[in-house]
N, CA, C and O atoms as CSV, one atom per row, in Angstrom:
chain,resi,resn,atom,element,x,y,z
A,1,MET,N,N,107.189,88.073,94.449
A,1,MET,CA,C,107.832,86.815,94.785
A,1,MET,C,C,109.135,87.048,95.547
A,1,MET,O,O,109.481,86.293,96.456
A,2,GLU,N,N,109.850,88.109,95.160
A,2,GLU,CA,C,111.121,88.386,95.829
A,2,GLU,C,C,110.906,88.756,97.289
A,2,GLU,O,O,111.701,88.367,98.145
A,3,ILE,N,N,109.840,89.505,97.591
A,3,ILE,CA,C,109.609,89.891,98.983
A,3,ILE,C,C,109.312,88.668,99.842
A,3,ILE,O,O,109.691,88.632,101.013
A,4,LEU,N,N,108.647,87.675,99.286
A,4,LEU,CA,C,108.384,86.440,100.026
A,4,LEU,C,C,109.697,85.713,100.338
A,4,LEU,O,O,109.901,85.237,101.455
A,5,PHE,N,N,110.577,85.634,99.344
A,5,PHE,CA,C,111.885,85.016,99.550
A,5,PHE,C,C,112.672,85.770,100.627
A,5,PHE,O,O,113.274,85.153,101.506
A,6,GLN,N,N,112.666,87.097,100.557
A,6,GLN,CA,C,113.363,87.922,101.543
A,6,GLN,C,C,112.774,87.698,102.937
A,6,GLN,O,O,113.509,87.595,103.919
A,7,PHE,N,N,111.461,87.624,103.014
A,7,PHE,CA,C,110.745,87.411,104.274
A,7,PHE,C,C,111.168,86.073,104.903
A,7,PHE,O,O,111.471,86.016,106.095
A,8,VAL,N,N,111.187,85.010,104.106
A,8,VAL,CA,C,111.536,83.667,104.599
A,8,VAL,C,C,113.001,83.613,105.037
A,8,VAL,O,O,113.311,83.040,106.082
A,9,MET,N,N,113.885,84.191,104.262
A,9,MET,CA,C,115.314,84.175,104.616
A,9,MET,C,C,115.578,84.967,105.897
A,9,MET,O,O,116.401,84.558,106.716
A,10,ALA,N,N,114.892,86.088,106.074
A,10,ALA,CA,C,115.033,86.861,107.310
A,10,ALA,C,C,114.530,86.043,108.502
A,10,ALA,O,O,115.118,86.084,109.583
A,11,PHE,N,N,113.441,85.302,108.300
A,11,PHE,CA,C,112.909,84.452,109.361
A,11,PHE,C,C,113.960,83.454,109.831
A,11,PHE,O,O,114.237,83.353,111.026
A,12,PHE,N,N,114.543,82.719,108.892
A,12,PHE,CA,C,115.526,81.695,109.260
A,12,PHE,C,C,116.804,82.296,109.834
A,12,PHE,O,O,117.405,81.719,110.740
A,13,ALA,N,N,117.221,83.438,109.322
A,13,ALA,CA,C,118.420,84.087,109.864
A,13,ALA,C,C,118.198,84.510,111.316
A,13,ALA,O,O,119.089,84.355,112.152
A,14,CYS,N,N,117.025,85.038,111.614
A,14,CYS,CA,C,116.742,85.481,112.985
A,14,CYS,C,C,116.531,84.303,113.925
A,14,CYS,O,O,116.883,84.383,115.102
A,15,VAL,N,N,115.963,83.214,113.425
A,15,VAL,CA,C,115.848,82.008,114.252
A,15,VAL,C,C,117.236,81.473,114.577
A,15,VAL,O,O,117.509,81.110,115.721
A,16,ALA,N,N,118.113,81.421,113.582
A,16,ALA,CA,C,119.483,80.942,113.821
A,16,ALA,C,C,120.210,81.835,114.827
A,16,ALA,O,O,120.914,81.337,115.706
A,17,PHE,N,N,120.042,83.138,114.698
A,17,PHE,CA,C,120.644,84.072,115.645
A,17,PHE,C,C,120.104,83.822,117.054
A,17,PHE,O,O,120.862,83.836,118.024
A,18,SER,N,N,118.809,83.597,117.162
A,18,SER,CA,C,118.194,83.359,118.467
A,18,SER,C,C,118.654,82.045,119.086
A,18,SER,O,O,118.792,81.951,120.306
A,19,ILE,N,N,118.891,81.035,118.262
A,19,ILE,CA,C,119.412,79.763,118.768
A,19,ILE,C,C,120.800,79.973,119.360
A,19,ILE,O,O,121.102,79.471,120.442
A,20,ILE,N,N,121.638,80.713,118.650
A,20,ILE,CA,C,123.001,80.976,119.125
A,20,ILE,C,C,122.976,81.693,120.469
A,20,ILE,O,O,123.824,81.442,121.325
A,21,PHE,N,N,122.012,82.580,120.654
A,21,PHE,CA,C,121.933,83.339,121.897
A,21,PHE,C,C,120.942,82.746,122.904
A,21,PHE,O,O,120.440,83.443,123.785
A,22,ASN,N,N,120.672,81.451,122.756
A,22,ASN,CA,C,119.932,80.668,123.750
A,22,ASN,C,C,118.528,81.167,124.057
A,22,ASN,O,O,118.111,81.166,125.215
A,23,ALA,N,N,117.802,81.589,123.041
A,23,ALA,CA,C,116.396,81.909,123.262
A,23,ALA,C,C,115.665,80.588,123.502
A,23,ALA,O,O,116.045,79.565,122.932
A,24,PRO,N,N,114.629,80.593,124.332
A,24,PRO,CA,C,113.887,79.347,124.559
A,24,PRO,C,C,113.326,78.795,123.249
A,24,PRO,O,O,112.882,79.545,122.380
A,25,ARG,N,N,113.357,77.485,123.130
A,25,ARG,CA,C,112.945,76.818,121.893
A,25,ARG,C,C,111.525,77.204,121.485
A,25,ARG,O,O,111.252,77.391,120.300
A,26,LYS,N,N,110.616,77.324,122.459
A,26,LYS,CA,C,109.221,77.630,122.116
A,26,LYS,C,C,109.043,79.065,121.613
A,26,LYS,O,O,108.004,79.394,121.040
A,27,GLU,N,N,110.052,79.923,121.824
A,27,GLU,CA,C,109.962,81.315,121.385
A,27,GLU,C,C,110.651,81.557,120.043
A,27,GLU,O,O,110.553,82.655,119.496
A,28,LEU,N,N,111.340,80.563,119.508
A,28,LEU,CA,C,112.088,80.742,118.263
A,28,LEU,C,C,111.219,81.182,117.083
A,28,LEU,O,O,111.628,82.066,116.331
A,29,PRO,N,N,110.030,80.593,116.897
A,29,PRO,CA,C,109.207,81.071,115.769
A,29,PRO,C,C,108.824,82.548,115.891
A,29,PRO,O,O,108.702,83.243,114.882
A,30,PHE,N,N,108.638,83.019,117.106
A,30,PHE,CA,C,108.259,84.411,117.308
A,30,PHE,C,C,109.449,85.344,117.112
A,30,PHE,O,O,109.292,86.472,116.644
A,31,CYS,N,N,110.643,84.866,117.473
A,31,CYS,CA,C,111.860,85.632,117.188
A,31,CYS,C,C,112.048,85.751,115.681
A,31,CYS,O,O,112.391,86.820,115.175
A,32,GLY,N,N,111.824,84.655,114.968
A,32,GLY,CA,C,111.916,84.690,113.514
A,32,GLY,C,C,110.859,85.586,112.895
A,32,GLY,O,O,111.126,86.302,111.930
A,33,LEU,N,N,109.656,85.543,113.456
A,33,LEU,CA,C,108.581,86.393,112.962
A,33,LEU,C,C,108.941,87.868,113.096
A,33,LEU,O,O,108.714,88.650,112.173
A,34,SER,N,N,109.498,88.249,114.237
A,34,SER,CA,C,109.848,89.658,114.427
A,34,SER,C,C,110.918,90.092,113.428
A,34,SER,O,O,110.861,91.205,112.905
A,35,GLY,N,N,111.883,89.234,113.162
A,35,GLY,CA,C,112.910,89.576,112.185
A,35,GLY,C,C,112.369,89.656,110.770
A,35,GLY,O,O,112.745,90.542,110.002
A,36,SER,N,N,111.489,88.732,110.428
A,36,SER,CA,C,110.952,88.750,109.072
A,36,SER,C,C,109.991,89.920,108.861
A,36,SER,O,O,109.927,90.480,107.767
A,37,VAL,N,N,109.252,90.286,109.892
A,37,VAL,CA,C,108.366,91.452,109.773
A,37,VAL,C,C,109.200,92.726,109.600
A,37,VAL,O,O,108.888,93.563,108.754
A,38,SER,N,N,110.252,92.870,110.396
A,38,SER,CA,C,111.073,94.083,110.269
A,38,SER,C,C,111.704,94.159,108.883
A,38,SER,O,O,111.731,95.227,108.272
A,39,TRP,N,N,112.216,93.027,108.379
A,39,TRP,CA,C,112.818,93.053,107.056
A,39,TRP,C,C,111.761,93.271,105.976
A,39,TRP,O,O,112.016,93.967,104.993
A,40,GLY,N,N,110.584,92.687,106.148
A,40,GLY,CA,C,109.525,92.892,105.174
A,40,GLY,C,C,109.100,94.343,105.075
A,40,GLY,O,O,108.905,94.863,103.976
A,41,VAL,N,N,108.956,95.006,106.223
A,41,VAL,CA,C,108.591,96.422,106.239
A,41,VAL,C,C,109.706,97.243,105.596
A,41,VAL,O,O,109.449,98.113,104.764
A,42,TYR,N,N,110.939,96.958,105.989
A,42,TYR,CA,C,112.081,97.681,105.420
A,42,TYR,C,C,112.130,97.497,103.905
A,42,TYR,O,O,112.256,98.469,103.161
A,43,PHE,N,N,112.031,96.261,103.459
A,43,PHE,CA,C,112.143,95.952,102.037
A,43,PHE,C,C,111.042,96.641,101.234
A,43,PHE,O,O,111.307,97.227,100.184
A,44,ALA,N,N,109.812,96.569,101.729
A,44,ALA,CA,C,108.685,97.167,101.011
A,44,ALA,C,C,108.821,98.682,100.914
A,44,ALA,O,O,108.645,99.252,99.837
A,45,ILE,N,N,109.131,99.334,102.026
A,45,ILE,CA,C,109.259,100.796,102.018
A,45,ILE,C,C,110.444,101.230,101.167
A,45,ILE,O,O,110.356,102.213,100.431
A,46,ASN,N,N,111.547,100.505,101.263
A,46,ASN,CA,C,112.727,100.865,100.477
A,46,ASN,C,C,112.480,100.662,98.986
A,46,ASN,O,O,113.000,101.425,98.171
A,47,GLN,N,N,111.707,99.659,98.616
A,47,GLN,CA,C,111.382,99.443,97.202
A,47,GLN,C,C,110.476,100.556,96.664
A,47,GLN,O,O,110.622,100.981,95.518
A,48,ILE,N,N,109.545,101.022,97.494
A,48,ILE,CA,C,108.594,102.040,97.042
A,48,ILE,C,C,109.237,103.418,96.982
A,48,ILE,O,O,109.100,104.125,95.983
A,49,PHE,N,N,109.951,103.811,98.064
A,49,PHE,CA,C,110.451,105.183,98.174
A,49,PHE,C,C,111.951,105.328,97.931
A,49,PHE,O,O,112.441,106.447,97.772
A,50,SER,N,N,112.680,104.230,97.900
A,50,SER,CA,C,114.148,104.254,97.763
A,50,SER,C,C,114.805,105.146,98.816
A,50,SER,O,O,115.745,105.884,98.522
A,51,GLN,N,N,114.309,105.069,100.018
A,51,GLN,CA,C,114.832,105.844,101.143
A,51,GLN,C,C,115.226,104.883,102.253
A,51,GLN,O,O,114.378,104.450,103.032
A,52,GLN,N,N,116.509,104.550,102.327
A,52,GLN,CA,C,116.992,103.558,103.277
A,52,GLN,C,C,116.778,104.003,104.724
A,52,GLN,O,O,116.411,103.191,105.573
A,53,VAL,N,N,117.002,105.265,105.003
A,53,VAL,CA,C,116.863,105.756,106.379
A,53,VAL,C,C,115.397,105.720,106.815
A,53,VAL,O,O,115.090,105.271,107.920
A,54,MET,N,N,114.500,106.186,105.962
A,54,MET,CA,C,113.071,106.169,106.294
A,54,MET,C,C,112.572,104.730,106.453
A,54,MET,O,O,111.802,104.434,107.366
A,55,ALA,N,N,113.007,103.848,105.570
A,55,ALA,CA,C,112.588,102.452,105.649
A,55,ALA,C,C,113.068,101.811,106.940
A,55,ALA,O,O,112.329,101.053,107.569
A,56,THR,N,N,114.282,102.103,107.336
A,56,THR,CA,C,114.823,101.552,108.579
A,56,THR,C,C,114.067,102.095,109.784
A,56,THR,O,O,113.787,101.354,110.727
A,57,PHE,N,N,113.736,103.378,109.761
A,57,PHE,CA,C,112.997,103.982,110.875
A,57,PHE,C,C,111.634,103.318,111.052
A,57,PHE,O,O,111.276,102.922,112.161
A,58,PHE,N,N,110.878,103.195,109.969
A,58,PHE,CA,C,109.544,102.609,110.088
A,58,PHE,C,C,109.600,101.121,110.415
A,58,PHE,O,O,108.734,100.609,111.123
A,59,ALA,N,N,110.602,100.434,109.910
A,59,ALA,CA,C,110.755,99.019,110.256
A,59,ALA,C,C,111.071,98.873,111.747
A,59,ALA,O,O,110.557,97.965,112.400
A,60,ALA,N,N,111.909,99.757,112.286
A,60,ALA,CA,C,112.219,99.712,113.724
A,60,ALA,C,C,110.971,100.004,114.553
A,60,ALA,O,O,110.743,99.361,115.578
A,61,LEU,N,N,110.165,100.969,114.117
A,61,LEU,CA,C,108.912,101.265,114.822
A,61,LEU,C,C,107.983,100.053,114.833
A,61,LEU,O,O,107.478,99.652,115.882
A,62,VAL,N,N,107.768,99.479,113.659
A,62,VAL,CA,C,106.830,98.357,113.535
A,62,VAL,C,C,107.306,97.160,114.338
A,62,VAL,O,O,106.515,96.538,115.048
A,63,VAL,N,N,108.591,96.826,114.236
A,63,VAL,CA,C,109.075,95.639,114.949
A,63,VAL,C,C,109.045,95.863,116.459
A,63,VAL,O,O,108.815,94.914,117.210
A,64,THR,N,N,109.267,97.066,116.913
A,64,THR,CA,C,109.212,97.321,118.349
A,64,THR,C,C,107.775,97.208,118.858
A,64,THR,O,O,107.541,96.682,119.946
A,65,ILE,N,N,106.832,97.692,118.088
A,65,ILE,CA,C,105.417,97.528,118.463
A,65,ILE,C,C,105.056,96.045,118.503
A,65,ILE,O,O,104.419,95.583,119.450
A,66,LEU,N,N,105.461,95.308,117.485
A,66,LEU,CA,C,105.195,93.868,117.448
A,66,LEU,C,C,105.805,93.174,118.657
A,66,LEU,O,O,105.164,92.321,119.271
A,67,CYS,N,N,107.023,93.528,119.000
A,67,CYS,CA,C,107.704,92.886,120.136
A,67,CYS,C,C,107.017,93.196,121.455
A,67,CYS,O,O,106.962,92.342,122.340
A,68,ARG,N,N,106.498,94.398,121.595
A,68,ARG,CA,C,105.769,94.726,122.825
A,68,ARG,C,C,104.497,93.895,122.931
A,68,ARG,O,O,104.153,93.424,124.015
A,69,PHE,N,N,103.792,93.710,121.806
A,69,PHE,CA,C,102.597,92.865,121.819
A,69,PHE,C,C,102.961,91.400,122.062
A,69,PHE,O,O,102.285,90.718,122.832
A,70,LEU,N,N,104.005,90.915,121.425
A,70,LEU,CA,C,104.439,89.537,121.653
A,70,LEU,C,C,104.815,89.315,123.113
A,70,LEU,O,O,104.532,88.261,123.682
A,71,SER,N,N,105.448,90.306,123.708
A,71,SER,CA,C,105.822,90.216,125.117
A,71,SER,C,C,104.590,90.057,125.995
A,71,SER,O,O,104.593,89.272,126.943
A,72,SER,N,N,103.549,90.796,125.680
A,72,SER,CA,C,102.313,90.718,126.452
A,72,SER,C,C,101.602,89.384,126.236
A,72,SER,O,O,101.088,88.790,127.183
A,73,ILE,N,N,101.573,88.924,125.008
A,73,ILE,CA,C,100.864,87.686,124.686
A,73,ILE,C,C,101.617,86.462,125.199
A,73,ILE,O,O,101.017,85.559,125.783
A,74,ARG,N,N,102.926,86.432,124.983
A,74,ARG,CA,C,103.755,85.267,125.307
A,74,ARG,C,C,104.291,85.299,126.735
A,74,ARG,O,O,104.900,84.329,127.185
A,75,LEU,N,N,104.074,86.403,127.454
A,75,LEU,CA,C,104.565,86.564,128.827
A,75,LEU,C,C,106.081,86.311,128.902
A,75,LEU,O,O,106.565,85.547,129.737
A,76,ALA,N,N,106.794,86.972,128.014
A,76,ALA,CA,C,108.246,86.858,127.933
A,76,ALA,C,C,108.817,88.264,127.739
A,76,ALA,O,O,108.092,89.177,127.341
A,77,PRO,N,N,110.093,88.441,128.013
A,77,PRO,CA,C,110.692,89.774,127.830
A,77,PRO,C,C,110.675,90.205,126.363
A,77,PRO,O,O,110.985,89.416,125.470
A,78,SER,N,N,110.315,91.442,126.132
A,78,SER,CA,C,110.270,91.933,124.752
A,78,SER,C,C,111.659,92.021,124.137
A,78,SER,O,O,111.798,92.008,122.914
A,79,THR,N,N,112.676,92.109,124.965
A,79,THR,CA,C,114.051,92.210,124.472
A,79,THR,C,C,114.423,91.001,123.622
A,79,THR,O,O,115.143,91.135,122.632
A,80,MET,N,N,113.946,89.841,123.996
A,80,MET,CA,C,114.251,88.615,123.260
A,80,MET,C,C,113.759,88.723,121.811
A,80,MET,O,O,114.467,88.333,120.883
A,81,TYR,N,N,112.578,89.239,121.624
A,81,TYR,CA,C,112.017,89.393,120.291
A,81,TYR,C,C,112.627,90.601,119.575
A,81,TYR,O,O,112.836,90.587,118.362
A,82,HIS,N,N,112.900,91.628,120.349
A,82,HIS,CA,C,113.375,92.894,119.780
A,82,HIS,C,C,114.779,92.764,119.196
A,82,HIS,O,O,115.047,93.258,118.101
A,83,ILE,N,N,115.660,92.108,119.915
A,83,ILE,CA,C,117.030,91.963,119.415
A,83,ILE,C,C,117.034,91.154,118.122
A,83,ILE,O,O,117.715,91.513,117.162
A,84,ALA,N,N,116.278,90.067,118.101
A,84,ALA,CA,C,116.170,89.285,116.861
A,84,ALA,C,C,115.485,90.102,115.763
A,84,ALA,O,O,115.800,89.948,114.583
A,85,GLY,N,N,114.566,90.953,116.147
A,85,GLY,CA,C,113.817,91.740,115.171
A,85,GLY,C,C,114.604,92.838,114.507
A,85,GLY,O,O,114.395,93.124,113.328
A,86,ILE,N,N,115.506,93.461,115.240
A,86,ILE,CA,C,116.281,94.544,114.619
A,86,ILE,C,C,117.545,94.024,113.937
A,86,ILE,O,O,118.238,94.779,113.255
A,87,LEU,N,N,117.843,92.749,114.117
A,87,LEU,CA,C,119.038,92.178,113.487
A,87,LEU,C,C,119.107,92.437,111.977
A,87,LEU,O,O,120.167,92.830,111.491
A,88,PRO,N,N,118.030,92.235,111.220
A,88,PRO,CA,C,118.139,92.501,109.778
A,88,PRO,C,C,118.347,93.971,109.428
A,88,PRO,O,O,118.742,94.289,108.306
A,89,LEU,N,N,118.091,94.857,110.362
A,89,LEU,CA,C,118.206,96.295,110.087
A,89,LEU,C,C,119.596,96.851,110.380
A,89,LEU,O,O,119.912,97.969,109.973
A,90,VAL,N,N,120.422,96.088,111.076
A,90,VAL,CA,C,121.753,96.570,111.471
A,90,VAL,C,C,122.573,96.873,110.213
A,90,VAL,O,O,122.646,96.039,109.311
A,91,PRO,N,N,123.188,98.050,110.144
A,91,PRO,CA,C,123.883,98.476,108.918
A,91,PRO,C,C,125.275,97.869,108.760
A,91,PRO,O,O,126.259,98.598,108.640
A,92,GLY,N,N,125.359,96.569,108.759
A,92,GLY,CA,C,126.651,95.893,108.678
A,92,GLY,C,C,127.383,96.144,107.374
A,92,GLY,O,O,128.605,96.289,107.368
A,93,MET,N,N,126.653,96.198,106.267
A,93,MET,CA,C,127.307,96.420,104.977
A,93,MET,C,C,127.914,97.810,104.901
A,93,MET,O,O,128.993,97.985,104.334
A,94,ASN,N,N,127.238,98.797,105.462
A,94,ASN,CA,C,127.793,100.148,105.468
A,94,ASN,C,C,129.071,100.220,106.302
A,94,ASN,O,O,130.030,100.892,105.924
A,95,ILE,N,N,129.076,99.531,107.422
A,95,ILE,CA,C,130.269,99.512,108.275
A,95,ILE,C,C,131.408,98.801,107.552
A,95,ILE,O,O,132.550,99.259,107.583
A,96,TYR,N,N,131.098,97.690,106.907
A,96,TYR,CA,C,132.106,96.958,106.142
A,96,TYR,C,C,132.678,97.842,105.035
A,96,TYR,O,O,133.892,97.898,104.842
A,97,ASN,N,N,131.797,98.530,104.310
A,97,ASN,CA,C,132.254,99.405,103.227
A,97,ASN,C,C,133.100,100.558,103.747
A,97,ASN,O,O,134.052,100.979,103.090
A,98,ALA,N,N,132.753,101.072,104.931
A,98,ALA,CA,C,133.561,102.145,105.525
A,98,ALA,C,C,134.967,101.640,105.845
A,98,ALA,O,O,135.954,102.328,105.582
A,99,MET,N,N,135.053,100.446,106.408
A,99,MET,CA,C,136.376,99.879,106.709
A,99,MET,C,C,137.151,99.575,105.428
A,99,MET,O,O,138.367,99.757,105.373
A,100,SER,N,N,136.443,99.113,104.404
A,100,SER,CA,C,137.076,98.845,103.114
A,100,SER,C,C,137.607,100.138,102.506
A,100,SER,O,O,138.680,100.144,101.902
A,101,GLY,N,N,136.872,101.223,102.658
A,101,GLY,CA,C,137.323,102.528,102.176
A,101,GLY,C,C,138.592,102.991,102.863
A,101,GLY,O,O,139.463,103.592,102.235
A,102,ILE,N,N,138.697,102.709,104.161
A,102,ILE,CA,C,139.928,103.061,104.880
A,102,ILE,C,C,141.101,102.267,104.327
A,102,ILE,O,O,142.172,102.819,104.075
A,103,LEU,N,N,140.893,100.966,104.138
A,103,LEU,CA,C,141.982,100.106,103.677
A,103,LEU,C,C,142.420,100.436,102.250
A,103,LEU,O,O,143.591,100.279,101.905
A,104,SER,N,N,141.484,100.891,101.426
A,104,SER,CA,C,141.839,101.253,100.051
A,104,SER,C,C,142.194,102.731,99.924
A,104,SER,O,O,142.384,103.228,98.814
A,105,ASN,N,N,142.283,103.428,101.037
A,105,ASN,CA,C,142.672,104.838,101.109
A,105,ASN,C,C,141.690,105.749,100.363
A,105,ASN,O,O,142.085,106.781,99.819
A,106,ASP,N,N,140.418,105.364,100.342
A,106,ASP,CA,C,139.364,106.180,99.742
A,106,ASP,C,C,138.561,106.786,100.892
A,106,ASP,O,O,137.497,106.288,101.261
A,107,LEU,N,N,139.089,107.857,101.440
A,107,LEU,CA,C,138.517,108.425,102.659
A,107,LEU,C,C,137.150,109.066,102.438
A,107,LEU,O,O,136.321,109.077,103.348
A,108,LEU,N,N,136.906,109.597,101.251
A,108,LEU,CA,C,135.599,110.184,100.969
A,108,LEU,C,C,134.513,109.110,100.982
A,108,LEU,O,O,133.441,109.307,101.554
A,109,TYR,N,N,134.796,107.975,100.348
A,109,TYR,CA,C,133.870,106.844,100.358
A,109,TYR,C,C,133.676,106.321,101.781
A,109,TYR,O,O,132.558,106.023,102.201
A,110,CYS,N,N,134.777,106.218,102.505
A,110,CYS,CA,C,134.721,105.759,103.900
A,110,CYS,C,C,133.831,106.673,104.734
A,110,CYS,O,O,132.998,106.204,105.510
A,111,PHE,N,N,134.012,107.969,104.568
A,111,PHE,CA,C,133.216,108.930,105.332
A,111,PHE,C,C,131.733,108.806,104.996
A,111,PHE,O,O,130.892,108.807,105.895
A,112,GLY,N,N,131.405,108.698,103.707
A,112,GLY,CA,C,130.004,108.573,103.291
A,112,GLY,C,C,129.348,107.328,103.861
A,112,GLY,O,O,128.222,107.384,104.354
A,113,GLN,N,N,130.051,106.201,103.794
A,113,GLN,CA,C,129.508,104.951,104.320
A,113,GLN,C,C,129.400,104.993,105.847
A,113,GLN,O,O,128.439,104.479,106.419
A,114,GLY,N,N,130.381,105.600,106.497
A,114,GLY,CA,C,130.351,105.717,107.958
A,114,GLY,C,C,129.202,106.583,108.433
A,114,GLY,O,O,128.535,106.252,109.413
A,115,VAL,N,N,128.968,107.687,107.746
A,115,VAL,CA,C,127.857,108.573,108.108
A,115,VAL,C,C,126.523,107.858,107.897
A,115,VAL,O,O,125.612,107.980,108.716
A,116,MET,N,N,126.412,107.115,106.801
A,116,MET,CA,C,125.168,106.371,106.558
A,116,MET,C,C,124.947,105.317,107.645
A,116,MET,O,O,123.822,105.134,108.108
A,117,ALA,N,N,126.009,104.629,108.051
A,117,ALA,CA,C,125.884,103.631,109.121
A,117,ALA,C,C,125.429,104.295,110.423
A,117,ALA,O,O,124.603,103.740,111.148
A,118,LEU,N,N,125.962,105.471,110.717
A,118,LEU,CA,C,125.538,106.189,111.927
A,118,LEU,C,C,124.079,106.634,111.828
A,118,LEU,O,O,123.339,106.559,112.809
A,119,LYS,N,N,123.669,107.092,110.657
A,119,LYS,CA,C,122.263,107.480,110.468
A,119,LYS,C,C,121.333,106.296,110.699
A,119,LYS,O,O,120.323,106.412,111.392
A,120,LEU,N,N,121.683,105.164,110.115
A,120,LEU,CA,C,120.831,103.976,110.247
A,120,LEU,C,C,120.787,103.489,111.695
A,120,LEU,O,O,119.726,103.115,112.197
A,121,ALA,N,N,121.926,103.494,112.354
A,121,ALA,CA,C,121.948,103.093,113.765
A,121,ALA,C,C,121.109,104.062,114.606
A,121,ALA,O,O,120.411,103.644,115.530
A,122,ALA,N,N,121.182,105.342,114.284
A,122,ALA,CA,C,120.410,106.343,115.039
A,122,ALA,C,C,118.911,106.153,114.843
A,122,ALA,O,O,118.152,106.235,115.808
A,123,VAL,N,N,118.468,105.900,113.606
A,123,VAL,CA,C,117.020,105.744,113.402
A,123,VAL,C,C,116.501,104.439,113.992
A,123,VAL,O,O,115.339,104.365,114.391
A,124,ILE,N,N,117.346,103.406,114.055
A,124,ILE,CA,C,116.940,102.181,114.756
A,124,ILE,C,C,116.719,102.497,116.233
A,124,ILE,O,O,115.722,102.087,116.827
A,125,ALA,N,N,117.655,103.225,116.808
A,125,ALA,CA,C,117.530,103.584,118.228
A,125,ALA,C,C,116.336,104.490,118.470
A,125,ALA,O,O,115.582,104.272,119.418
A,126,ILE,N,N,116.150,105.489,117.643
A,126,ILE,CA,C,115.035,106.426,117.827
A,126,ILE,C,C,113.701,105.719,117.652
A,126,ILE,O,O,112.790,105.908,118.458
A,127,GLY,N,N,113.576,104.909,116.610
A,127,GLY,CA,C,112.322,104.170,116.392
A,127,GLY,C,C,112.010,103.234,117.537
A,127,GLY,O,O,110.852,103.092,117.930
A,128,SER,N,N,113.038,102.592,118.079
A,128,SER,CA,C,112.835,101.676,119.207
A,128,SER,C,C,112.473,102.446,120.474
A,128,SER,O,O,111.554,102.060,121.196
A,129,ILE,N,N,113.182,103.517,120.739
A,129,ILE,CA,C,112.948,104.280,121.971
A,129,ILE,C,C,111.562,104.908,121.978
A,129,ILE,O,O,110.915,104.966,123.023
A,130,LEU,N,N,111.099,105.378,120.824
A,130,LEU,CA,C,109.759,105.982,120.771
A,130,LEU,C,C,108.688,105.008,121.249
A,130,LEU,O,O,107.767,105.401,121.964
A,131,VAL,N,N,108.803,103.751,120.862
A,131,VAL,CA,C,107.807,102.757,121.260
A,131,VAL,C,C,108.098,102.225,122.655
A,131,VAL,O,O,107.172,102.022,123.441
A,132,LEU,N,N,109.368,101.997,122.975
A,132,LEU,CA,C,109.716,101.449,124.294
A,132,LEU,C,C,109.420,102.429,125.429
A,132,LEU,O,O,109.290,102.019,126.583
A,133,SER,N,N,109.315,103.712,125.113
A,133,SER,CA,C,109.011,104.692,126.157
A,133,SER,C,C,107.526,104.706,126.524
A,133,SER,O,O,107.142,105.300,127.531
A,134,LEU,N,N,106.703,104.061,125.722
A,134,LEU,CA,C,105.274,103.979,126.032
A,134,LEU,C,C,105.046,102.941,127.123
A,134,LEU,O,O,105.787,101.961,127.202
A,135,PRO,N,N,104.033,103.138,127.964
A,135,PRO,CA,C,103.783,102.154,129.024
A,135,PRO,C,C,103.334,100.806,128.461
A,135,PRO,O,O,102.649,100.744,127.440
A,136,GLN,N,N,103.726,99.737,129.134
A,136,GLN,CA,C,103.397,98.378,128.691
A,136,GLN,C,C,101.887,98.146,128.659
A,136,GLN,O,O,101.408,97.307,127.897
A,137,THR,N,N,101.151,98.868,129.461
A,137,THR,CA,C,99.696,98.681,129.491
A,137,THR,C,C,99.049,98.993,128.142
A,137,THR,O,O,97.957,98.502,127.857
A,138,MET,N,N,99.698,99.792,127.320
A,138,MET,CA,C,99.165,100.088,125.988
A,138,MET,C,C,99.210,98.861,125.091
A,138,MET,O,O,98.475,98.779,124.107
A,139,PHE,N,N,100.068,97.911,125.428
A,139,PHE,CA,C,100.265,96.726,124.601
A,139,PHE,C,C,99.673,95.474,125.254
A,139,PHE,O,O,99.905,94.357,124.791
A,140,TYR,N,N,98.924,95.665,126.310
A,140,TYR,CA,C,98.356,94.544,127.037
A,140,TYR,C,C,97.264,93.876,126.204
A,140,TYR,O,O,96.373,94.538,125.670
A,141,VAL,N,N,97.354,92.575,126.109
A,141,VAL,CA,C,96.341,91.777,125.407
A,141,VAL,C,C,95.735,90.859,126.441
A,141,VAL,O,O,96.442,90.090,127.091
A,142,LYS,N,N,94.418,90.938,126.594
A,142,LYS,CA,C,93.737,90.131,127.608
A,142,LYS,C,C,93.837,88.658,127.250
A,142,LYS,O,O,93.502,88.261,126.134
A,143,GLN,N,N,94.295,87.854,128.192
A,143,GLN,CA,C,94.468,86.421,127.986
A,143,GLN,C,C,93.154,85.699,128.270
A,143,GLN,O,O,92.443,86.044,129.214
A,144,LYS,N,N,92.831,84.693,127.450
A,144,LYS,CA,C,91.652,83.874,127.690
A,144,LYS,C,C,92.079,82.718,128.586
A,144,LYS,O,O,93.099,82.077,128.334
A,145,HIS,N,N,91.298,82.451,129.634
A,145,HIS,CA,C,91.639,81.360,130.558
A,145,HIS,C,C,90.592,80.304,130.534
A,145,HIS,O,O,90.705,79.306,131.246
């Protein structure tokens, strides 16, 4: 039940983000879908293995694949779906905790949180680049006319 709640909240958060950044109205459900899928994959893997970095990597891979297919089906730039899709994966809490560690003069905690934020940002980039480097023809879906 909790994963369903997480899935729905990620959907609405990504739709709201897409509205702020002027995504076309007809594409908003797909932007929300990409965000909820990425969070669902992350949440499920993190619950099973308790590995935040691995969960983020696989979620970035899955959402990038989904965005490439959505781009082919919807005839829209994959970036629109991709940015909304990786939004739930951004390590904002780790960055916040690192800054909080600096302010409270706990440099060891700050360093640990900062390194984790860099790891998560790196695996998001690596997971995205691995899929984005593939030719678009691999994601082509034949349209029915």
